[in-house]
All heavy atoms as TSV, in Angstrom:
chain	resi	resn	atom	element	x	y	z
A	1	MET	N	N	108.812	139.782	131.360
A	1	MET	CA	C	109.966	138.972	131.741
A	1	MET	C	C	110.148	139.013	133.250
A	1	MET	O	O	110.060	140.053	133.877
A	1	MET	CB	C	111.210	139.493	131.035
A	1	MET	CG	C	112.434	138.690	131.325
A	1	MET	SD	S	113.794	139.328	130.313
A	1	MET	CE	C	115.082	138.389	130.998
A	2	ASP	N	N	110.416	137.876	133.834
A	2	ASP	CA	C	110.605	137.747	135.267
A	2	ASP	C	C	112.031	138.162	135.626
A	2	ASP	O	O	112.988	137.547	135.191
A	2	ASP	CB	C	110.354	136.290	135.654
A	2	ASP	CG	C	110.389	136.048	137.136
A	2	ASP	OD1	O	110.630	136.998	137.897
A	2	ASP	OD2	O	110.170	134.896	137.536
A	3	SER	N	N	112.173	139.220	136.403
A	3	SER	CA	C	113.511	139.699	136.752
A	3	SER	C	C	113.996	139.148	138.089
A	3	SER	O	O	115.036	139.548	138.586
A	3	SER	CB	C	113.525	141.230	136.780
A	3	SER	OG	O	112.666	141.690	137.811
A	4	VAL	N	N	113.237	138.226	138.668
A	4	VAL	CA	C	113.607	137.621	139.942
A	4	VAL	C	C	114.643	136.531	139.688
A	4	VAL	O	O	114.446	135.670	138.830
A	4	VAL	CB	C	112.364	137.020	140.636
A	4	VAL	CG1	C	112.745	136.269	141.883
A	4	VAL	CG2	C	111.357	138.117	140.949
A	5	THR	N	N	115.729	136.565	140.419
A	5	THR	CA	C	116.732	135.507	140.298
A	5	THR	C	C	116.248	134.311	141.107
A	5	THR	O	O	115.825	134.452	142.250
A	5	THR	CB	C	118.100	135.981	140.823
A	5	THR	OG1	O	118.504	137.125	140.069
A	5	THR	CG2	C	119.139	134.890	140.683
A	6	ARG	N	N	116.318	133.158	140.497
A	6	ARG	CA	C	115.832	131.935	141.130
A	6	ARG	C	C	116.940	130.893	141.211
A	6	ARG	O	O	117.786	130.807	140.334
A	6	ARG	CB	C	114.663	131.356	140.329
A	6	ARG	CG	C	113.470	132.278	140.284
A	6	ARG	CD	C	112.364	131.747	139.382
A	6	ARG	NE	N	111.268	132.681	139.321
A	6	ARG	CZ	C	110.278	132.733	140.220
A	6	ARG	NH1	N	110.260	131.873	141.211
A	6	ARG	NH2	N	109.332	133.625	140.110
A	7	ALA	N	N	116.870	130.121	142.268
A	7	ALA	CA	C	117.753	128.960	142.412
A	7	ALA	C	C	116.966	127.740	141.944
A	7	ALA	O	O	115.755	127.649	142.151
A	7	ALA	CB	C	118.184	128.796	143.861
A	8	TRP	N	N	117.656	126.832	141.320
A	8	TRP	CA	C	117.061	125.629	140.754
A	8	TRP	C	C	117.828	124.411	141.268
A	8	TRP	O	O	118.974	124.539	141.719
A	8	TRP	CB	C	117.146	125.664	139.231
A	8	TRP	CG	C	116.428	126.819	138.622
A	8	TRP	CD1	C	116.918	128.085	138.445
A	8	TRP	CD2	C	115.096	126.851	138.152
A	8	TRP	NE1	N	115.961	128.884	137.871
A	8	TRP	CE2	C	114.831	128.153	137.677
A	8	TRP	CE3	C	114.085	125.888	138.064
A	8	TRP	CZ2	C	113.608	128.522	137.139
A	8	TRP	CZ3	C	112.876	126.259	137.517
A	8	TRP	CH2	C	112.646	127.556	137.054
A	9	PRO	N	N	117.250	123.217	141.155
A	9	PRO	CA	C	117.977	122.014	141.567
A	9	PRO	C	C	119.351	121.892	140.902
A	9	PRO	O	O	120.307	121.424	141.519
A	9	PRO	CB	C	117.036	120.873	141.153
A	9	PRO	CG	C	115.678	121.474	141.294
A	9	PRO	CD	C	115.861	122.900	140.799
A	10	ARG	N	N	119.470	122.365	139.664
A	10	ARG	CA	C	120.779	122.268	138.989
A	10	ARG	C	C	121.857	123.041	139.747
A	10	ARG	O	O	123.030	122.669	139.704
A	10	ARG	CB	C	120.691	122.735	137.543
A	10	ARG	CG	C	120.441	124.208	137.361
A	10	ARG	CD	C	120.380	124.574	135.869
A	10	ARG	NE	N	119.978	125.935	135.692
A	10	ARG	CZ	C	120.799	126.972	135.829
A	10	ARG	NH1	N	122.060	126.781	136.115
A	10	ARG	NH2	N	120.349	128.196	135.660
A	11	HIS	N	N	121.464	124.104	140.443
A	11	HIS	CA	C	122.444	124.829	141.246
A	11	HIS	C	C	122.961	123.942	142.379
A	11	HIS	O	O	124.163	123.949	142.671
A	11	HIS	CB	C	121.850	126.124	141.814
A	11	HIS	CG	C	121.571	127.144	140.769
A	11	HIS	ND1	N	120.306	127.611	140.522
A	11	HIS	CD2	C	122.389	127.772	139.891
A	11	HIS	CE1	C	120.360	128.504	139.533
A	11	HIS	NE2	N	121.620	128.607	139.132
A	12	LEU	N	N	122.060	123.192	142.989
A	12	LEU	CA	C	122.503	122.251	144.026
A	12	LEU	C	C	123.395	121.177	143.417
A	12	LEU	O	O	124.397	120.787	144.012
A	12	LEU	CB	C	121.303	121.605	144.718
A	12	LEU	CG	C	120.545	122.499	145.687
A	12	LEU	CD1	C	119.288	121.803	146.195
A	12	LEU	CD2	C	121.435	122.888	146.860
A	13	HIS	N	N	123.047	120.710	142.220
A	13	HIS	CA	C	123.857	119.691	141.550
A	13	HIS	C	C	125.250	120.247	141.247
A	13	HIS	O	O	126.247	119.546	141.429
A	13	HIS	CB	C	123.182	119.206	140.273
A	13	HIS	CG	C	121.851	118.568	140.513
A	13	HIS	ND1	N	120.906	118.434	139.529
A	13	HIS	CD2	C	121.283	118.056	141.632
A	13	HIS	CE1	C	119.829	117.855	140.032
A	13	HIS	NE2	N	120.034	117.624	141.307
A	14	GLU	N	N	125.311	121.503	140.812
A	14	GLU	CA	C	126.606	122.126	140.523
A	14	GLU	C	C	127.439	122.306	141.789
A	14	GLU	O	O	128.661	122.389	141.727
A	14	GLU	CB	C	126.401	123.460	139.812
A	14	GLU	CG	C	125.874	123.290	138.396
A	14	GLU	CD	C	125.444	124.596	137.740
A	14	GLU	OE1	O	125.758	125.680	138.253
A	14	GLU	OE2	O	124.772	124.515	136.691
A	15	LEU	N	N	126.759	122.343	142.932
A	15	LEU	CA	C	127.460	122.427	144.212
A	15	LEU	C	C	127.785	121.044	144.775
A	15	LEU	O	O	128.276	120.922	145.893
A	15	LEU	CB	C	126.622	123.223	145.227
A	15	LEU	CG	C	126.489	124.715	144.922
A	15	LEU	CD1	C	125.464	125.359	145.850
A	15	LEU	CD2	C	127.840	125.411	145.057
A	16	GLY	N	N	127.493	119.990	143.981
A	16	GLY	CA	C	127.894	118.641	144.357
A	16	GLY	C	C	126.828	117.788	145.014
A	16	GLY	O	O	127.144	116.728	145.555
A	17	HIS	N	N	125.567	118.193	144.961
A	17	HIS	CA	C	124.502	117.414	145.589
A	17	HIS	C	C	123.722	116.642	144.535
A	17	HIS	O	O	123.405	117.169	143.474
A	17	HIS	CB	C	123.556	118.331	146.381
A	17	HIS	CG	C	124.255	119.024	147.501
A	17	HIS	ND1	N	124.506	118.415	148.700
A	17	HIS	CD2	C	124.786	120.266	147.581
A	17	HIS	CE1	C	125.154	119.265	149.484
A	17	HIS	NE2	N	125.339	120.386	148.825
A	18	CYS	N	N	123.385	115.391	144.855
A	18	CYS	CA	C	122.597	114.564	143.947
A	18	CYS	C	C	121.121	114.946	144.048
A	18	CYS	O	O	120.729	115.762	144.881
A	18	CYS	CB	C	122.778	113.089	144.295
A	18	CYS	SG	S	122.145	112.660	145.938
A	19	ALA	N	N	120.289	114.331	143.207
A	19	ALA	CA	C	118.855	114.644	143.199
A	19	ALA	C	C	118.214	114.369	144.557
A	19	ALA	O	O	117.429	115.173	145.051
A	19	ALA	CB	C	118.155	113.862	142.102
A	20	ALA	N	N	118.556	113.243	145.160
A	20	ALA	CA	C	117.984	112.929	146.472
A	20	ALA	C	C	118.444	113.954	147.511
A	20	ALA	O	O	117.666	114.379	148.364
A	20	ALA	CB	C	118.387	111.520	146.897
A	21	GLY	N	N	119.692	114.362	147.405
A	21	GLY	CA	C	120.212	115.383	148.316
A	21	GLY	C	C	119.521	116.719	148.105
A	21	GLY	O	O	119.219	117.435	149.067
A	22	ALA	N	N	119.236	117.045	146.842
A	22	ALA	CA	C	118.549	118.298	146.533
A	22	ALA	C	C	117.158	118.297	147.146
A	22	ALA	O	O	116.718	119.290	147.731
A	22	ALA	CB	C	118.466	118.502	145.020
A	23	ARG	N	N	116.460	117.178	147.043
A	23	ARG	CA	C	115.122	117.065	147.637
A	23	ARG	C	C	115.204	117.220	149.155
A	23	ARG	O	O	114.429	117.967	149.754
A	23	ARG	CB	C	114.477	115.727	147.293
A	23	ARG	CG	C	113.113	115.533	147.955
A	23	ARG	CD	C	112.531	114.161	147.654
A	23	ARG	NE	N	112.125	114.020	146.278
A	23	ARG	CZ	C	110.946	114.392	145.796
A	23	ARG	NH1	N	110.058	114.954	146.594
A	23	ARG	NH2	N	110.659	114.225	144.527
A	24	GLN	N	N	116.141	116.542	149.768
A	24	GLN	CA	C	116.285	116.593	151.224
A	24	GLN	C	C	116.631	118.012	151.687
A	24	GLN	O	O	116.081	118.502	152.673
A	24	GLN	CB	C	117.368	115.606	151.672
A	24	GLN	CG	C	117.509	115.513	153.164
A	24	GLN	CD	C	118.539	114.465	153.566
A	24	GLN	OE1	O	119.341	114.007	152.761
A	24	GLN	NE2	N	118.512	114.094	154.829
A	25	ILE	N	N	117.511	118.673	150.974
A	25	ILE	CA	C	117.891	120.045	151.328
A	25	ILE	C	C	116.691	120.975	151.189
A	25	ILE	O	O	116.408	121.770	152.087
A	25	ILE	CB	C	119.073	120.525	150.468
A	25	ILE	CG1	C	120.341	119.781	150.879
A	25	ILE	CG2	C	119.259	122.036	150.599
A	25	ILE	CD1	C	121.490	119.925	149.909
A	26	ALA	N	N	115.976	120.872	150.072
A	26	ALA	CA	C	114.811	121.736	149.849
A	26	ALA	C	C	113.777	121.536	150.952
A	26	ALA	O	O	113.272	122.510	151.531
A	26	ALA	CB	C	114.195	121.450	148.480
A	27	GLU	N	N	113.472	120.299	151.241
A	27	GLU	CA	C	112.479	120.015	152.278
A	27	GLU	C	C	112.965	120.463	153.647
A	27	GLU	O	O	112.183	120.961	154.456
A	27	GLU	CB	C	112.100	118.546	152.250
A	27	GLU	CG	C	111.315	118.188	150.986
A	27	GLU	CD	C	111.052	116.709	150.815
A	27	GLU	OE1	O	111.582	115.875	151.585
A	27	GLU	OE2	O	110.301	116.373	149.873
A	28	GLY	N	N	114.252	120.311	153.911
A	28	GLY	CA	C	114.820	120.757	155.180
A	28	GLY	C	C	114.731	122.265	155.366
A	28	GLY	O	O	114.679	122.763	156.492
A	29	LEU	N	N	114.694	122.980	154.252
A	29	LEU	CA	C	114.572	124.440	154.301
A	29	LEU	C	C	113.108	124.889	154.290
A	29	LEU	O	O	112.820	126.082	154.311
A	29	LEU	CB	C	115.303	125.068	153.112
A	29	LEU	CG	C	116.815	124.918	153.107
A	29	LEU	CD1	C	117.398	125.394	151.779
A	29	LEU	CD2	C	117.424	125.686	154.277
A	30	GLY	N	N	112.205	123.909	154.255
A	30	GLY	CA	C	110.783	124.237	154.236
A	30	GLY	C	C	110.277	124.654	152.871
A	30	GLY	O	O	109.237	125.297	152.756
A	31	LEU	N	N	111.003	124.278	151.821
A	31	LEU	CA	C	110.598	124.616	150.455
A	31	LEU	C	C	109.765	123.489	149.869
A	31	LEU	O	O	109.997	122.319	150.158
A	31	LEU	CB	C	111.827	124.840	149.576
A	31	LEU	CG	C	112.824	125.893	150.036
A	31	LEU	CD1	C	114.041	125.879	149.130
A	31	LEU	CD2	C	112.173	127.257	150.073
A	32	ASP	N	N	108.825	123.839	149.043
A	32	ASP	CA	C	108.043	122.861	148.299
A	32	ASP	C	C	108.944	122.357	147.165
A	32	ASP	O	O	109.295	123.122	146.262
A	32	ASP	CB	C	106.785	123.540	147.756
A	32	ASP	CG	C	105.925	122.610	146.921
A	32	ASP	OD1	O	106.457	121.699	146.252
A	32	ASP	OD2	O	104.705	122.820	146.928
A	33	TYR	N	N	109.320	121.084	147.220
A	33	TYR	CA	C	110.273	120.561	146.248
A	33	TYR	C	C	109.735	120.639	144.821
A	33	TYR	O	O	110.484	120.970	143.895
A	33	TYR	CB	C	110.672	119.120	146.592
A	33	TYR	CG	C	111.767	118.608	145.688
A	33	TYR	CD1	C	113.061	119.104	145.791
A	33	TYR	CD2	C	111.506	117.646	144.718
A	33	TYR	CE1	C	114.072	118.657	144.958
A	33	TYR	CE2	C	112.519	117.192	143.884
A	33	TYR	CZ	C	113.792	117.699	144.010
A	33	TYR	OH	O	114.791	117.247	143.188
A	34	SER	N	N	108.457	120.365	144.630
A	34	SER	CA	C	107.875	120.455	143.281
A	34	SER	C	C	107.981	121.871	142.746
A	34	SER	O	O	108.311	122.087	141.577
A	34	SER	CB	C	106.412	120.013	143.287
A	34	SER	OG	O	106.332	118.649	143.591
A	35	GLN	N	N	107.705	122.842	143.594
A	35	GLN	CA	C	107.836	124.260	143.209
A	35	GLN	C	C	109.294	124.560	142.834
A	35	GLN	O	O	109.568	125.222	141.841
A	35	GLN	CB	C	107.376	125.145	144.368
A	35	GLN	CG	C	107.688	126.606	144.228
A	35	GLN	CD	C	106.738	127.334	143.306
A	35	GLN	OE1	O	105.671	126.845	142.973
A	35	GLN	NE2	N	107.129	128.515	142.888
A	36	PHE	N	N	110.210	124.066	143.638
A	36	PHE	CA	C	111.639	124.265	143.415
A	36	PHE	C	C	112.052	123.701	142.057
A	36	PHE	O	O	112.767	124.350	141.296
A	36	PHE	CB	C	112.401	123.596	144.555
A	36	PHE	CG	C	113.897	123.755	144.535
A	36	PHE	CD1	C	114.499	124.995	144.416
A	36	PHE	CD2	C	114.716	122.651	144.687
A	36	PHE	CE1	C	115.877	125.139	144.418
A	36	PHE	CE2	C	116.088	122.770	144.703
A	36	PHE	CZ	C	116.672	124.018	144.568
A	37	VAL	N	N	111.563	122.514	141.730
A	37	VAL	CA	C	111.922	121.855	140.471
A	37	VAL	C	C	111.326	122.576	139.263
A	37	VAL	O	O	112.023	122.846	138.293
A	37	VAL	CB	C	111.471	120.375	140.475
A	37	VAL	CG1	C	111.594	119.751	139.092
A	37	VAL	CG2	C	112.279	119.587	141.495
A	38	PHE	N	N	110.047	122.893	139.332
A	38	PHE	CA	C	109.358	123.415	138.151
A	38	PHE	C	C	109.428	124.933	137.989
A	38	PHE	O	O	109.364	125.430	136.872
A	38	PHE	CB	C	107.900	122.952	138.143
A	38	PHE	CG	C	107.774	121.471	137.972
A	38	PHE	CD1	C	107.346	120.678	139.015
A	38	PHE	CD2	C	108.116	120.852	136.773
A	38	PHE	CE1	C	107.252	119.297	138.871
A	38	PHE	CE2	C	108.028	119.482	136.620
A	38	PHE	CZ	C	107.595	118.700	137.673
A	39	ASN	N	N	109.569	125.662	139.081
A	39	ASN	CA	C	109.546	127.126	139.001
A	39	ASN	C	C	110.771	127.803	139.607
A	39	ASN	O	O	110.897	129.014	139.536
A	39	ASN	CB	C	108.294	127.674	139.699
A	39	ASN	CG	C	107.034	127.154	139.068
A	39	ASN	OD1	O	106.882	127.171	137.853
A	39	ASN	ND2	N	106.134	126.654	139.885
A	40	GLY	N	N	111.646	127.021	140.227
A	40	GLY	CA	C	112.763	127.618	140.934
A	40	GLY	C	C	112.273	128.301	142.202
A	40	GLY	O	O	111.077	128.458	142.420
A	41	THR	N	N	113.219	128.682	143.037
A	41	THR	CA	C	112.888	129.406	144.266
A	41	THR	C	C	113.599	130.745	144.222
A	41	THR	O	O	114.815	130.791	144.013
A	41	THR	CB	C	113.335	128.608	145.508
A	41	THR	OG1	O	112.626	127.368	145.522
A	41	THR	CG2	C	113.055	129.360	146.786
A	42	PRO	N	N	112.856	131.838	144.396
A	42	PRO	CA	C	113.500	133.153	144.402
A	42	PRO	C	C	114.611	133.212	145.455
A	42	PRO	O	O	114.445	132.715	146.576
A	42	PRO	CB	C	112.357	134.107	144.745
A	42	PRO	CG	C	111.125	133.393	144.278
A	42	PRO	CD	C	111.408	131.938	144.568
A	43	THR	N	N	115.725	133.794	145.072
A	43	THR	CA	C	116.853	133.842	145.993
A	43	THR	C	C	116.545	134.655	147.246
A	43	THR	O	O	117.090	134.364	148.306
A	43	THR	CB	C	118.127	134.379	145.310
A	43	THR	OG1	O	117.851	135.661	144.733
A	43	THR	CG2	C	118.603	133.420	144.222
A	44	ASP	N	N	115.636	135.628	147.144
A	44	ASP	CA	C	115.294	136.379	148.357
A	44	ASP	C	C	114.566	135.494	149.365
A	44	ASP	O	O	114.724	135.665	150.576
A	44	ASP	CB	C	114.502	137.646	148.041
A	44	ASP	CG	C	113.192	137.412	147.329
A	44	ASP	OD1	O	112.991	136.310	146.764
A	44	ASP	OD2	O	112.346	138.330	147.337
A	45	GLU	N	N	113.817	134.507	148.888
A	45	GLU	CA	C	113.165	133.555	149.799
A	45	GLU	C	C	114.205	132.668	150.479
A	45	GLU	O	O	114.061	132.332	151.656
A	45	GLU	CB	C	112.153	132.691	149.055
A	45	GLU	CG	C	110.897	133.431	148.659
A	45	GLU	CD	C	109.884	132.538	147.970
A	45	GLU	OE1	O	109.910	131.303	148.168
A	45	GLU	OE2	O	109.061	133.078	147.214
A	46	LEU	N	N	115.231	132.281	149.738
A	46	LEU	CA	C	116.297	131.483	150.344
A	46	LEU	C	C	117.017	132.284	151.424
A	46	LEU	O	O	117.276	131.787	152.517
A	46	LEU	CB	C	117.300	131.026	149.280
A	46	LEU	CG	C	116.779	129.995	148.286
A	46	LEU	CD1	C	117.787	129.788	147.173
A	46	LEU	CD2	C	116.482	128.684	148.997
A	47	ARG	N	N	117.326	133.533	151.126
A	47	ARG	CA	C	117.987	134.394	152.114
A	47	ARG	C	C	117.136	134.572	153.362
A	47	ARG	O	O	117.642	134.607	154.477
A	47	ARG	CB	C	118.309	135.749	151.506
A	47	ARG	CG	C	119.402	135.719	150.473
A	47	ARG	CD	C	119.627	137.109	149.884
A	47	ARG	NE	N	120.632	137.081	148.858
A	47	ARG	CZ	C	121.943	136.998	149.072
A	47	ARG	NH1	N	122.405	136.939	150.291
A	47	ARG	NH2	N	122.784	136.981	148.066
A	48	ALA	N	N	115.825	134.668	153.164
A	48	ALA	CA	C	114.911	134.907	154.279
A	48	ALA	C	C	114.876	133.744	155.283
A	48	ALA	O	O	114.469	133.937	156.427
A	48	ALA	CB	C	113.503	135.189	153.769
A	49	THR	N	N	115.328	132.564	154.854
A	49	THR	CA	C	115.354	131.436	155.788
A	49	THR	C	C	116.382	131.656	156.888
A	49	THR	O	O	116.276	131.081	157.958
A	49	THR	CB	C	115.690	130.104	155.077
A	49	THR	OG1	O	117.045	130.145	154.610
A	49	THR	CG2	C	114.733	129.797	153.943
A	50	GLY	N	N	117.395	132.479	156.599
A	50	GLY	CA	C	118.466	132.703	157.567
A	50	GLY	C	C	119.454	131.545	157.634
A	50	GLY	O	O	120.435	131.603	158.367
A	51	ASN	N	N	119.224	130.505	156.862
A	51	ASN	CA	C	120.081	129.322	156.848
A	51	ASN	C	C	121.334	129.618	156.020
A	51	ASN	O	O	121.240	130.087	154.881
A	51	ASN	CB	C	119.290	128.151	156.255
A	51	ASN	CG	C	120.098	126.897	156.143
A	51	ASN	OD1	O	120.926	126.762	155.246
A	51	ASN	ND2	N	119.857	125.967	157.049
A	52	ALA	N	N	122.492	129.333	156.588
A	52	ALA	CA	C	123.757	129.639	155.913
A	52	ALA	C	C	123.872	128.930	154.565
A	52	ALA	O	O	124.353	129.520	153.587
A	52	ALA	CB	C	124.932	129.266	156.808
A	53	PHE	N	N	123.429	127.674	154.488
A	53	PHE	CA	C	123.511	126.961	153.219
A	53	PHE	C	C	122.572	127.585	152.194
A	53	PHE	O	O	122.930	127.745	151.030
A	53	PHE	CB	C	123.195	125.478	153.395
A	53	PHE	CG	C	123.357	124.717	152.110
A	53	PHE	CD1	C	124.612	124.322	151.682
A	53	PHE	CD2	C	122.270	124.442	151.301
A	53	PHE	CE1	C	124.779	123.654	150.472
A	53	PHE	CE2	C	122.415	123.776	150.103
A	53	PHE	CZ	C	123.681	123.379	149.689
A	54	ALA	N	N	121.363	127.943	152.617
A	54	ALA	CA	C	120.393	128.563	151.703
A	54	ALA	C	C	120.932	129.887	151.171
A	54	ALA	O	O	120.767	130.203	149.993
A	54	ALA	CB	C	119.055	128.776	152.406
A	55	ILE	N	N	121.588	130.639	152.035
A	55	ILE	CA	C	122.179	131.918	151.616
A	55	ILE	C	C	123.305	131.670	150.612
A	55	ILE	O	O	123.410	132.363	149.601
A	55	ILE	CB	C	122.647	132.720	152.837
A	55	ILE	CG1	C	121.415	133.152	153.657
A	55	ILE	CG2	C	123.480	133.928	152.418
A	55	ILE	CD1	C	121.745	133.698	155.034
A	56	ALA	N	N	124.118	130.655	150.862
A	56	ALA	CA	C	125.201	130.317	149.929
A	56	ALA	C	C	124.623	129.881	148.580
A	56	ALA	O	O	125.157	130.241	147.525
A	56	ALA	CB	C	126.078	129.218	150.521
A	57	LEU	N	N	123.527	129.131	148.603
A	57	LEU	CA	C	122.861	128.713	147.367
A	57	LEU	C	C	122.344	129.934	146.610
A	57	LEU	O	O	122.518	130.042	145.396
A	57	LEU	CB	C	121.719	127.748	147.678
A	57	LEU	CG	C	120.873	127.281	146.500
A	57	LEU	CD1	C	121.723	126.553	145.459
A	57	LEU	CD2	C	119.745	126.374	147.010
A	58	ALA	N	N	121.742	130.874	147.335
A	58	ALA	CA	C	121.253	132.108	146.717
A	58	ALA	C	C	122.404	132.874	146.074
A	58	ALA	O	O	122.289	133.344	144.936
A	58	ALA	CB	C	120.553	132.984	147.761
A	59	GLU	N	N	123.514	132.983	146.777
A	59	GLU	CA	C	124.671	133.699	146.247
A	59	GLU	C	C	125.204	133.021	144.993
A	59	GLU	O	O	125.583	133.689	144.028
A	59	GLU	CB	C	125.768	133.800	147.311
A	59	GLU	CG	C	125.399	134.729	148.445
A	59	GLU	CD	C	126.370	134.699	149.609
A	59	GLU	OE1	O	127.265	133.802	149.648
A	59	GLU	OE2	O	126.232	135.554	150.500
A	60	PHE	N	N	125.232	131.701	144.991
A	60	PHE	CA	C	125.705	130.947	143.836
A	60	PHE	C	C	124.805	131.209	142.626
A	60	PHE	O	O	125.288	131.486	141.525
A	60	PHE	CB	C	125.743	129.454	144.174
A	60	PHE	CG	C	126.296	128.597	143.078
A	60	PHE	CD1	C	127.660	128.471	142.889
A	60	PHE	CD2	C	125.451	127.899	142.225
A	60	PHE	CE1	C	128.177	127.677	141.868
A	60	PHE	CE2	C	125.943	127.102	141.202
A	60	PHE	CZ	C	127.315	126.994	141.037
A	61	ALA	N	N	123.484	131.131	142.819
A	61	ALA	CA	C	122.536	131.369	141.721
A	61	ALA	C	C	122.635	132.805	141.221
A	61	ALA	O	O	122.582	133.053	140.006
A	61	ALA	CB	C	121.114	131.055	142.188
A	62	GLU	N	N	122.793	133.756	142.134
A	62	GLU	CA	C	122.910	135.167	141.738
A	62	GLU	C	C	124.197	135.429	140.970
A	62	GLU	O	O	124.195	136.185	139.986
A	62	GLU	CB	C	122.825	136.059	142.973
A	62	GLU	CG	C	121.442	136.070	143.587
A	62	GLU	CD	C	121.376	136.613	144.991
A	62	GLU	OE1	O	122.431	136.865	145.620
A	62	GLU	OE2	O	120.256	136.781	145.484
A	63	ALA	N	N	125.286	134.800	141.383
A	63	ALA	CA	C	126.553	134.966	140.667
A	63	ALA	C	C	126.445	134.406	139.255
A	63	ALA	O	O	126.924	135.022	138.298
A	63	ALA	CB	C	127.681	134.277	141.433
A	64	GLU	N	N	125.794	133.263	139.118
A	64	GLU	CA	C	125.600	132.688	137.789
A	64	GLU	C	C	124.732	133.595	136.928
A	64	GLU	O	O	125.030	133.838	135.761
A	64	GLU	CB	C	124.960	131.315	137.896
A	64	GLU	CG	C	124.769	130.665	136.540
A	64	GLU	CD	C	124.006	129.371	136.621
A	64	GLU	OE1	O	122.763	129.429	136.763
A	64	GLU	OE2	O	124.656	128.322	136.539
A	65	ALA	N	N	123.667	134.136	137.510
A	65	ALA	CA	C	122.775	135.031	136.765
A	65	ALA	C	C	123.517	136.286	136.325
A	65	ALA	O	O	123.337	136.760	135.203
A	65	ALA	CB	C	121.568	135.395	137.612
A	66	ALA	N	N	124.365	136.819	137.188
A	66	ALA	CA	C	125.141	138.011	136.844
A	66	ALA	C	C	126.102	137.713	135.700
A	66	ALA	O	O	126.280	138.526	134.791
A	66	ALA	CB	C	125.901	138.524	138.062
A	67	GLN	N	N	126.688	136.535	135.717
A	67	GLN	CA	C	127.598	136.116	134.649
A	67	GLN	C	C	126.835	135.987	133.333
A	67	GLN	O	O	127.319	136.397	132.285
A	67	GLN	CB	C	128.216	134.773	135.024
A	67	GLN	CG	C	129.654	134.658	134.725
A	67	GLN	CD	C	130.231	133.384	135.310
A	67	GLN	OE1	O	129.533	132.407	135.547
A	67	GLN	NE2	N	131.512	133.394	135.536
A	68	ASP	N	N	125.629	135.417	133.386
A	68	ASP	CA	C	124.808	135.267	132.183
A	68	ASP	C	C	124.461	136.622	131.590
A	68	ASP	O	O	124.447	136.794	130.381
A	68	ASP	CB	C	123.525	134.494	132.491
A	68	ASP	CG	C	123.772	133.020	132.769
A	68	ASP	OD1	O	124.890	132.535	132.472
A	68	ASP	OD2	O	122.860	132.359	133.285
A	69	VAL	N	N	124.184	137.594	132.433
A	69	VAL	CA	C	123.854	138.955	131.961
A	69	VAL	C	C	125.069	139.564	131.266
A	69	VAL	O	O	124.962	140.173	130.215
A	69	VAL	CB	C	123.367	139.837	133.122
A	69	VAL	CG1	C	123.309	141.300	132.709
A	69	VAL	CG2	C	122.005	139.371	133.604
A	70	GLU	N	N	126.255	139.377	131.850
A	70	GLU	CA	C	127.475	139.920	131.248
A	70	GLU	C	C	127.689	139.331	129.867
A	70	GLU	O	O	128.026	140.032	128.924
A	70	GLU	CB	C	128.678	139.633	132.143
A	70	GLU	CG	C	128.709	140.460	133.404
A	70	GLU	CD	C	129.882	140.099	134.305
A	70	GLU	OE1	O	130.718	139.268	133.915
A	70	GLU	OE2	O	129.941	140.675	135.395
A	71	VAL	N	N	127.485	138.020	129.736
A	71	VAL	CA	C	127.680	137.374	128.444
A	71	VAL	C	C	126.642	137.873	127.447
A	71	VAL	O	O	126.958	138.183	126.305
A	71	VAL	CB	C	127.603	135.829	128.594
A	71	VAL	CG1	C	127.560	135.148	127.241
A	71	VAL	CG2	C	128.785	135.320	129.409
A	72	ALA	N	N	125.395	137.990	127.875
A	72	ALA	CA	C	124.334	138.461	126.986
A	72	ALA	C	C	124.574	139.907	126.543
A	72	ALA	O	O	124.246	140.282	125.434
A	72	ALA	CB	C	122.978	138.358	127.687
A	73	ASP	N	N	125.172	140.692	127.412
A	73	ASP	CA	C	125.454	142.090	127.076
A	73	ASP	C	C	126.754	142.236	126.281
A	73	ASP	O	O	127.126	143.353	125.912
A	73	ASP	CB	C	125.557	142.933	128.347
A	73	ASP	CG	C	124.219	143.172	129.003
A	73	ASP	OD1	O	123.182	142.953	128.342
A	73	ASP	OD2	O	124.198	143.568	130.179
A	74	GLY	N	N	127.443	141.132	126.047
A	74	GLY	CA	C	128.679	141.190	125.290
A	74	GLY	C	C	129.856	141.714	126.079
A	74	GLY	O	O	130.887	142.084	125.529
A	75	GLN	N	N	129.741	141.721	127.393
A	75	GLN	CA	C	130.815	142.246	128.231
A	75	GLN	C	C	131.861	141.198	128.546
A	75	GLN	O	O	132.907	141.506	129.060
A	75	GLN	CB	C	130.234	142.797	129.545
A	75	GLN	CG	C	129.303	143.963	129.324
A	75	GLN	CD	C	128.641	144.382	130.622
A	75	GLN	OE1	O	129.014	143.919	131.692
A	75	GLN	NE2	N	127.687	145.267	130.530
A	76	GLN	N	N	131.540	139.953	128.281
A	76	GLN	CA	C	132.443	138.869	128.599
A	76	GLN	C	C	132.431	137.885	127.452
A	76	GLN	O	O	131.391	137.661	126.847
A	76	GLN	CB	C	131.997	138.214	129.895
A	76	GLN	CG	C	132.946	137.190	130.421
A	76	GLN	CD	C	132.414	136.572	131.708
A	76	GLN	OE1	O	131.276	136.163	131.766
A	76	GLN	NE2	N	133.236	136.551	132.713
A	77	GLN	N	N	133.549	137.282	127.157
A	77	GLN	CA	C	133.593	136.311	126.071
A	77	GLN	C	C	134.182	135.020	126.527
A	77	GLN	O	O	134.932	134.906	127.369
A	77	GLN	CB	C	134.386	136.870	124.913
A	77	GLN	CG	C	133.715	138.115	124.362
A	77	GLN	CD	C	134.402	138.592	123.093
A	77	GLN	OE1	O	135.065	137.837	122.413
A	77	GLN	NE2	N	134.236	139.845	122.775
């Protein structure tokens, strides 16, 4: 099982960006958009860009992942 937290285009959509905006943001950060769509981007790679938006995206994906773990562990209903 892959324990790396990844950001996906849906995270950008949840932050209010359309598909075209997601592509533009990914490319602006130097990310391979196809990789982003099909495999997600590890949040540590987003943080490594030093870009404030990329870091915020990483934090958003990590918060969602933490919430999913809580629900799976039965800690939250």
